[in-house]
NUSE-653947 format. One line per field, with one value per residue (C-alpha): x, y, z. Coordinates in nm, 3 decimals. Each point is the difference from the previous one (the first is absolute). Layout:
BEGIN
X X,... $
Y Y,... $
Z Z,... $
END
This chain:
BEGIN
X -2.776,0.336,0.246,0.257,-0.275,-0.121,0.300,0.140,-0.340,-0.039,0.353,-0.075,-0.378,0.110,0.267,0.229,0.323,0.330,0.124,0.258,-0.307,-0.240,0.264,-0.005,-0.407,-0.067,0.083,0.133,0.317,0.111,-0.051,-0.349,-0.090,0.103,-0.200,-0.307,0.061,0.009,-0.346,-0.148,0.094,-0.147,-0.308,-0.042,0.027,0.354,0.197,0.340,0.091,0.359,0.183,-0.333,-0.264,-0.342,-0.373,-0.255,-0.331,-0.090,0.230,-0.123,-0.354,0.114,0.139,-0.307,-0.214,0.258,-0.032,0.381,0.146,0.337,0.300,0.055,0.350,-0.073,0.355,0.152,0.147,0.324,0.126,-0.219,-0.113,0.362,-0.045,0.299,0.067,0.258,0.138,0.102,0.351,0.003,0.347,0.123,-0.177,0.201,0.345,-0.116,-0.089,0.340,0.117,-0.270,0.054,0.351,-0.089,0.082,-0.261,-0.273,0.058,-0.264,0.274,-0.094,-0.362,0.104,-0.271,0.013,-0.222,0.043,0.173,-0.303,-0.151,0.317,-0.062,-0.362,0.113,0.242,-0.300,-0.211,0.257,0.085,-0.376,-0.012,0.295,0.242,0.279,0.132,0.286,-0.082,0.242,-0.155,0.079,-0.065,-0.021,0.063,-0.020,0.038,-0.210,0.248,-0.287,0.291,0.179,-0.313,-0.036,0.395,-0.055,-0.271,0.257,-0.270,0.087,0.308,0.144,-0.156,0.144,-0.057,0.062,-0.071,0.107,0.103,0.369,-0.053,-0.297,0.249,0.278,-0.206,-0.164,0.348,0.112,-0.264,0.002,0.389,-0.030,-0.306,0.139,-0.320,-0.098,-0.058,0.209,-0.072,0.094,-0.038,-0.219,-0.188,-0.350,0.057,0.284,-0.046,0.023,0.337,-0.029,0.099,-0.342,-0.182,-0.229,0.177,-0.308,-0.296,-0.143,0.033,-0.102,-0.039,-0.145,-0.021,-0.055,-0.334,-0.026,-0.089,0.341,0.165,-0.214,0.068,0.378,0.024,-0.243,0.184,0.349,-0.174,-0.151,0.332,0.142,-0.267,0.067,-0.319,-0.353,-0.110,0.253,-0.142,0.011,-0.108,-0.051,-0.150,-0.265,-0.186,-0.374,0.170,0.214,-0.140,-0.346,-0.228,0.136,0.351,-0.092,-0.173,0.301,0.250,-0.211,-0.004,0.389,0.012,-0.240,0.230,0.291,-0.170,-0.083,-0.318,-0.106,-0.069,-0.043,-0.029,0.015,-0.135,0.195,0.247,0.294,0.005,0.292,0.155,-0.093,-0.029,0.142,0.073,0.247,-0.318,-0.093,0.331,0.059,-0.205,-0.280,-0.311,-0.190,0.111,0.025,-0.349,-0.222,-0.330,0.077,0.305,0.183,0.180,0.263,-0.127,0.028,-0.107,0.066,-0.243,0.175,-0.107,0.036,-0.149,0.243,-0.050,0.120,0.045,0.087,0.133,-0.219,0.246,0.364,0.034,-0.024,0.128,-0.094,0.339,0.318,0.278,0.110,-0.267,0.098,-0.255,0.027,-0.220,-0.289,0.059,-0.117,-0.252,-0.338,-0.328,-0.107,0.342,-0.068,0.258,0.347,0.213,-0.066 $
Y -0.545,0.190,0.022,-0.232,-0.295,0.106,-0.002,-0.338,-0.179,0.146,-0.110,-0.361,0.004,-0.157,-0.211,-0.080,0.214,-0.039,0.231,0.172,0.063,0.137,0.249,0.254,-0.032,0.162,0.352,-0.076,-0.097,-0.374,-0.007,0.125,-0.204,-0.336,0.063,0.076,-0.318,-0.182,0.184,-0.105,-0.362,0.004,0.167,-0.289,0.220,-0.124,-0.325,-0.127,-0.273,-0.079,0.330,0.162,0.223,-0.106,0.180,-0.235,0.012,0.199,0.242,-0.007,0.044,0.301,0.153,-0.064,0.189,0.297,-0.007,-0.050,-0.162,-0.198,0.243,0.145,0.103,0.348,0.085,0.057,-0.378,0.167,0.252,-0.130,0.364,0.113,0.252,-0.164,0.008,-0.297,0.188,0.323,-0.063,-0.338,0.034,0.081,-0.319,-0.218,0.182,-0.036,-0.372,-0.097,0.239,-0.106,-0.354,0.035,0.201,-0.119,-0.200,0.171,-0.052,-0.020,0.169,0.321,-0.060,-0.020,-0.075,0.069,0.067,-0.131,0.165,0.100,0.151,0.229,0.147,0.047,0.222,0.201,0.038,0.155,0.232,0.112,0.046,0.240,0.212,-0.109,-0.162,0.183,0.246,-0.060,-0.135,-0.338,-0.151,-0.374,-0.090,-0.375,-0.190,-0.374,-0.036,0.251,0.238,0.268,-0.150,0.003,0.371,0.047,-0.238,0.267,0.272,0.219,0.131,0.237,-0.237,-0.273,-0.077,-0.334,-0.042,-0.371,-0.223,-0.282,0.022,-0.251,0.226,0.300,-0.175,-0.144,0.304,0.193,-0.266,0.014,0.335,0.017,-0.287,0.165,0.387,0.067,0.305,-0.169,-0.024,-0.208,0.030,-0.253,0.166,-0.107,0.203,0.018,0.228,0.351,0.095,0.140,0.360,-0.085,-0.108,0.245,0.229,-0.110,-0.196,0.043,-0.317,-0.323,-0.359,-0.228,-0.325,0.028,-0.266,-0.019,0.123,0.324,0.115,-0.161,0.164,0.352,-0.069,-0.082,0.287,0.246,-0.088,0.045,0.313,0.148,-0.061,0.193,0.354,0.152,0.080,-0.224,-0.262,-0.328,-0.352,-0.350,-0.293,-0.341,-0.068,-0.322,-0.079,-0.350,0.093,0.368,0.025,0.324,0.120,-0.029,0.201,0.259,0.034,-0.008,0.260,0.249,-0.030,0.120,0.258,0.110,-0.028,0.259,-0.264,-0.064,-0.294,0.035,-0.367,-0.328,-0.301,-0.316,-0.363,0.196,-0.175,-0.362,-0.193,-0.316,-0.174,-0.340,-0.351,-0.253,0.255,0.173,-0.291,0.023,0.345,0.007,0.224,0.030,-0.023,-0.357,-0.075,0.131,-0.058,-0.203,-0.247,-0.187,0.172,-0.079,0.198,0.294,-0.017,0.367,0.336,0.050,0.277,0.355,0.345,0.333,0.228,0.333,0.372,0.272,0.384,0.257,0.307,0.186,-0.085,-0.368,-0.020,-0.337,-0.177,-0.166,0.151,-0.123,-0.362,-0.251,-0.319,-0.259,-0.380,-0.214,0.175,0.222,-0.286,-0.188,0.063,-0.187,0.036,-0.114,-0.335,-0.006,0.103,-0.269,0.088 $
Z 0.796,0.019,-0.269,0.085,0.046,-0.324,-0.202,0.170,-0.092,-0.353,-0.078,0.074,-0.116,-0.348,0.114,0.300,0.053,0.125,0.254,-0.234,-0.258,0.253,0.196,-0.313,-0.040,0.322,0.149,0.339,0.185,-0.011,0.387,-0.001,-0.322,0.175,0.322,-0.234,-0.186,0.317,0.133,-0.362,0.067,0.363,-0.141,-0.262,-0.294,-0.117,0.047,-0.077,-0.241,0.025,-0.141,-0.123,0.165,-0.135,0.057,0.170,-0.121,0.309,-0.145,-0.336,0.109,0.202,-0.299,-0.213,0.279,-0.007,-0.388,-0.014,-0.333,-0.049,-0.017,-0.346,-0.093,-0.166,-0.063,-0.363,-0.095,-0.152,0.264,0.315,0.092,-0.023,-0.281,-0.173,-0.377,-0.053,-0.312,0.178,0.165,-0.172,-0.101,0.355,0.146,-0.235,0.125,0.348,0.012,-0.024,0.274,0.225,-0.032,0.118,0.317,0.355,0.151,0.228,0.370,0.315,0.197,-0.122,-0.083,-0.388,-0.245,-0.380,-0.279,-0.356,-0.281,-0.142,0.306,0.029,-0.358,0.101,0.277,-0.248,-0.215,0.262,0.148,-0.375,-0.063,0.297,-0.111,0.274,-0.169,-0.302,0.103,0.355,0.289,0.139,0.335,0.115,0.356,-0.034,-0.345,0.013,-0.334,-0.145,-0.146,0.008,-0.297,-0.188,0.028,-0.051,-0.325,-0.111,-0.033,0.142,0.342,0.044,0.230,0.268,0.350,0.180,0.380,0.125,0.324,-0.228,-0.105,-0.276,-0.161,0.024,-0.180,-0.256,-0.122,-0.025,-0.190,-0.242,-0.005,-0.094,-0.251,-0.159,0.059,0.170,0.225,0.296,0.339,0.288,0.388,0.281,0.261,0.310,0.004,0.382,-0.021,-0.069,-0.378,-0.153,-0.082,-0.355,-0.048,0.144,-0.211,-0.328,-0.164,-0.207,0.070,0.225,-0.006,0.283,0.118,0.374,0.257,0.113,0.358,0.096,0.133,-0.282,-0.251,0.216,-0.006,-0.371,-0.120,0.222,-0.140,-0.360,0.092,0.091,-0.335,-0.179,-0.143,0.103,-0.110,-0.306,0.058,-0.011,0.170,-0.078,0.239,0.053,0.285,0.008,0.176,0.044,0.285,0.090,0.123,-0.074,0.365,-0.128,-0.308,0.194,0.207,-0.322,-0.156,0.303,-0.011,-0.335,0.034,0.301,-0.237,-0.234,-0.287,-0.169,-0.175,-0.365,-0.142,0.132,-0.217,0.175,-0.039,-0.255,0.170,0.020,0.185,-0.093,0.310,-0.167,0.032,0.243,0.181,0.150,0.183,0.174,0.091,0.339,-0.145,0.223,-0.355,-0.003,0.378,0.097,-0.296,0.037,-0.235,-0.142,-0.279,-0.282,-0.154,-0.185,-0.361,-0.076,0.139,0.311,0.203,-0.179,0.110,-0.103,-0.180,0.159,-0.115,0.229,-0.069,0.236,0.028,0.195,0.146,0.129,0.389,0.061,0.328,0.045,-0.065,0.254,0.061,0.155,0.195,-0.108,-0.005,-0.226,0.114,-0.277,-0.217,0.203,0.162,0.085,-0.390,-0.141,-0.157,-0.292,0.196,0.216,0.349 $
END
């Protein structure tokens, strides 16, 4: 039995699952997962009951034959496998909650999806643990979840620069920075445009959450690579399995090696995005429109991505430097299931 079929069937062996609970319990992109669920139904191994996917007696018998037990969540019940101690930087979290609450709301126009306040603190914790924040110049390409403010609140970086296409985000970060005297500045910037020389080779560390197309990743990571000072500089970004097949991961990893990066750390399901509530059903997402079963509004975070650390082994070699003239294909490919077409 292949891995995806096993993961889907064992997840529903003990009890039926709604689609939002089933998605994070398997490793593949949503498109492939939906196709596999339909095949399992055709084979009589699963059935649908309203919004639930259920295993059939035939499916249960197959798992018994294969010696497969019901899925057991082995993650720590406190940090959920995210290496997180809530007591560390707890004071920053309390300061950040009010700032985060008043943020401009995310928009599908720019493929925005925010993580929680706690998640931003966890990002700081990990970057701190790796030695990439104290006394460092830190660059953010895109920051709709305001993680840059968390870094600035810590007072550990020498300075933080943010570029974002959304003027609302830029204005809000600058307004908060001015009010709290934080070492962070934000600038309006479209990643399709050549990066201003004032950002080139000025930073020790970057963070970004690129759009999950191959050329989108190539563009964002090239822009960020150009900001780094050189060998030993580090970068962090998120990449999911839900909208990126292993073939796409392969292409992205080839690009990273071409840019003189090595992957040093990967934290699976580290980033949890707040794609919850009734609004998710009305954004035109394929995750809803193409679901094999009816869907209720998701109540808990289901879209997760791996947090990846990179390090330069030599001077950066960005694959894109000049302007590009791309339309919404920057945001969308045939594996994209959580972006408005």
